[in-house]
Structures are given as structure tokens and as C-alpha cells.
N, C-alpha and C positions, 0 to 999 in steps of 0.2 A: 263469694260466699264467706261468711264469718266463721271463725273457729269456735264451735260451741264449748270446747274445753277451756277456752280462755276466760270463761265467766261472763257475767252481764256487761254490756257495753254502755257507755254514756250516750244518751240519745242526742241527736243533732236536730235543731229546729230553728226556724226564723220567727221571732216575735213580731206580732202585728198590733200596733197600738191603735186603740179606738179613741180618737181625739174627742174630748168633751164629755166622755161617758160619766165622769164623776164631777162635773162642773157644779160648784156650789155645795158640795157634800163634804162632811167632816167624818173621817173614819179613824178609829183607834186601831192600831196594829201592835200587838205585843210580839216580843222577840224580834223587834225591828232592826237590831244591830247586826244581824248576820243571816245567812241562809235564806229560807223561805220567807221569813218576816221582812228581811231587807228587800227582797225581790218584790214582795207584795206592796210594800210602802212605795217603792220606786215606780211601780206600774200605776198605782193610784194617782200619785203626784203627776206623772207624765200624761195621765188621762184627765187632768183638770181638778182633782180633788185636793183637799187639805188633809194631811195625815198627822195624827198625834202618835209618834213612834216611841214605843216603850221597850226598855231593855235594862238589865241590871248593870251593864257596862256603859259608863259615860264616855269612855274612849271610843268604843264602837259607834255609839250614837253620834259623836262629834264627826266621825268619818262620813256617816250617812248624811248628816246635815250639810256638810261641806259639798257633797255631791248633789243633793236634791234642792237646796236653797230654801227660800222663805216659806214655802207651803209645807215644809216638814218641821214639826215642833217636837224636839226631843225631850223625853222625860225619863230620867234614870230612876227607876222605882222597882220595888219587889211586889209582884202581883199576889203573893201569898200573904201580904201584910195589908190590913185594912187601911192604915194611914197612907201607904203607898198607892193604893187604889184610889183613895180620895184625892191624892195629888194629881193622878192621871185625869180624873174627871174634871178637876178644876182647870187643868190646862186645856181641856177640850172646849170648855165654855158652856153656853146655854143649851147647845144642841149636839147630839151625837147621832149621825145617820146610819153608821155601821160600825161593827166590831169584828176584827179578824183576830181570833184567839190562836196565835201561832206558837207562843212560847211553850217550850216543853223540854224535858230532859230524859235521857235514856237510862235503863237499868244496866245490870252487869250480866245479863243473860242467864240468870240463876233459876233453877226450879224452886218451888215453894219452900222445901225443907232446908235450903241453903241461904235463903234471903235474910240478910241482917235487918233488924228492926229499923236501923238508921236509914238504910237504903229504901225500904218500904215507905217510911214516913216522908222522906224527901221527894221521892217520885210521885207519891199521891198528892203531896202538898202542892207541887208545881203544876202537875198535869191535870189534876182534878180540882183541888181547892182554888187554885189561881184562876182557872177557867170559870169556875162557878162564881167567884167574887167579882170578876170583870163583867160577867153577864148580869149578875144581881145589881151592879152599879149602873148599867146603862138601860136596863129594862124599864124602870119607872118613867123616864123621859120619853122613851119610844112608845110606851103605852099611852101616855098623855097626848102625844101627837098622832097616834094611830098609824105609825109607820116606822120601819126600821129593819135592818138586816144584820144577822149575826152568822158568821161562819167559824166553826170550831175545827181545829186540825186534830183529827183522830189519827188513825194509822191502819195499815194492813193488820197490825196486831190487835186492832179493835174489831176485826172481822174473823180472825182465826187464832188458834193457839200455838201455831208453829213459827211465829215471826219474831218473838222476843222472849225475855224472861217473865216470870210470874208477876213481878211488880208493874212493869211497863204494860204488859198485856192487860192486867186488871184495870190499870188507870185508863187505858184507851177504850176498853169496853165501857167504862164509866162515862167517858166523854160521849160515846155514842148514845148511851142511855139518857144522859142529860140533854143532848141535842133533840132526841125524839120526844121525850117528855115535854120539853119546852115548846117544840113545834106544835104539838097537839094542844097544849094549854093555851097558846096565844094565837092559834090559827084563825080565829074570828076577830082578832084585834088589830089586824093590819101588819103583823110582824111575820118575817120569814127567818127560820133558824135551820141551818143546814150544816153539814160537815163534809170535809174531804178526808179520804183515807189513803195517804201516800204509801207507796212501796219504798224501793230503794231510791234515795235522793243524795246527790253530791253536795253535802253540807259539812260543817265542821263538827257535827255530832258523831263521835266514834262509837262503834260497837265493841264493848269490852267483854270478853268471855272469862269470867271469874270462876266458871264451873266446868269441870270435865264433862259431866253429864249434859249440861246445857249446850256446850259446844258440839258434842256428838249428835244431839237431837236437832238443834236449831239450824245448824249448818246444812243439814239435809234439806230443810225447807227453803233456806236461802239459795240453794243450788237451782231452784225453780224460778228465781227472779229473771224475767226476760231481758230487762234493761234497767239502767240507772237514769233517773230523770234529772234535769237541771232545776234549780230553785225557781227559775223564771217560768218553767212549765207548770209547777205547782201554783205559782202566783196567778197564772192565766186562769186556772180552775177556780181559785179563791175569789178573784175579782169578778169572774162571771157570776158566781153565786151571790156576791154582794150587789151586783148591778141589777137594774130593772129588766135586763134580758132574761133573768131567771124568775120571772114573775110568778110562774105557777109551780115553783119548786119549794117545798117546805117539808122538813123532816127527812130530807134525802141525805144519804151517806154515800158520797161519790167516790168510788175507788179510783184514785189517780195513781195507778200502779203499773201502767204499761201492760196490763193483762195478767199480772201475778195472781190475782184473785180468781181468775178463770181456770187456773191449773188444777 
């Protein structure tokens, strides 16, 4: 029996690759230099797909490219900048079959009255505007072909108010809204647009508590986290939604949180 007082434990699991699931498909993955994005890119490549991997860090992308080989095309670009988005689409070529919008940043766990304007603007820019710009860039081609899949990474903070600060929570609620609106709008056009809502994940994104009130309130909610997932577990959910196996899923927000949302 585990000691509940020790806090959430890292989940253990064995990844099972489905060979050929993404054969002939081109998928853009943002945030591909680390964490969930890197794990997602890796799984798609190992399952036969070609990945256009996007990150702001060329150094991180070079590491991933060395690991994954020729089916991984690295693009160092800022998804909040339209010229950077154009560069990503140019690297993908004539066809984009799927988009995994993974890139995101955390806030400082502050309530609304303590949030600096700079923090608000940066979090909304990356988490919402970047996600929107990437969707806007791939949608015309998908609509022309009558097929395509998009998976946005929301968060447990997109489902409740006790998982993060005001800026991050607002941004991830916006991602959920963008996902559902788009799924409804394009439901008869052959497109599927879904989201995952991770809970605790072992990545390099740190939670910083810049607020005494925020720490006091949010840490109570975090005490309910049953377990911490590995990035590869999140990648398993994302690639499922990108694949044809999720044929009848559209507008779904899949809580990939180990049961945190059930608490």
C-alpha cells in the first residue's frame, strides 16, 4: 500500500506502439522540443508518420531530430507570430493531415487581482492566440480535402477553477471553447477537432507560486491529484485522437488526468 501522505506518485506503464498507424500522414506538433510535444512527435514517427516539429528552441529541436531521424522536420518558430506560422506551414508542404497544438506556458498561480498585465498577455498569447493561429493556418487545406484532425492540449484548468492561476485557467477555458466551437462548425466538413485535458504531468514546466493566496487555495486542489502521468501517456491519448481510431469523436475534451476530474 502506498503512503497517501507522500503525495501523487508517478504512474508506471508500458507503451505499445501501433505500427503503421500514421503511414503516409503529415502531422504538425507544436512544443515538440520537450515534454508532451516531444513524446507525441516521437510516437507519431515510430508509428510511420512524418512530423513537422515546432519549438522556440533550436537546441531542443536538434536533440529531437537526432533521436527521430529523417521523418522529423524541425522548425524553430514562434507560434504567436504570423510569419513564424507561415514558416511552419511552408515546411509541412502541400498537405497537413493533423495538428497537435501542444505548446503552452504556465502562469504564476495568482488570483485575478494580483496578475501582472505582462503575465496575462504572455499566457494568453501562447496558449490561446498561438493555438488559434495554428488552427487557422491548417484549416483551409483540411477543408479543401474534406479531412483532417486537430488535437488541442487544454488542461484540468480548462475544466475547473482550482488547478491554476487566473491567467492560465482563463487561457485553457478558451482553448476548450475554441475546440468545441470549431468541432461544431466543421462537423459536416470531414474534420475532427478534439482536446485533451491533462492533470499532473512530469514535464519541465514548473508551477511557480507568486501569490500567498494562490498557494493557499490552489495547493488544496492539487492535494487531490491521484497521480502524475508521464509525457508518453499524454502522447498516447493525443495520437489516439489524431488517428482514425477516434473516428466518431469530435468536440470531445478528454480528461487525461488519472481521475483528478472525478474528485
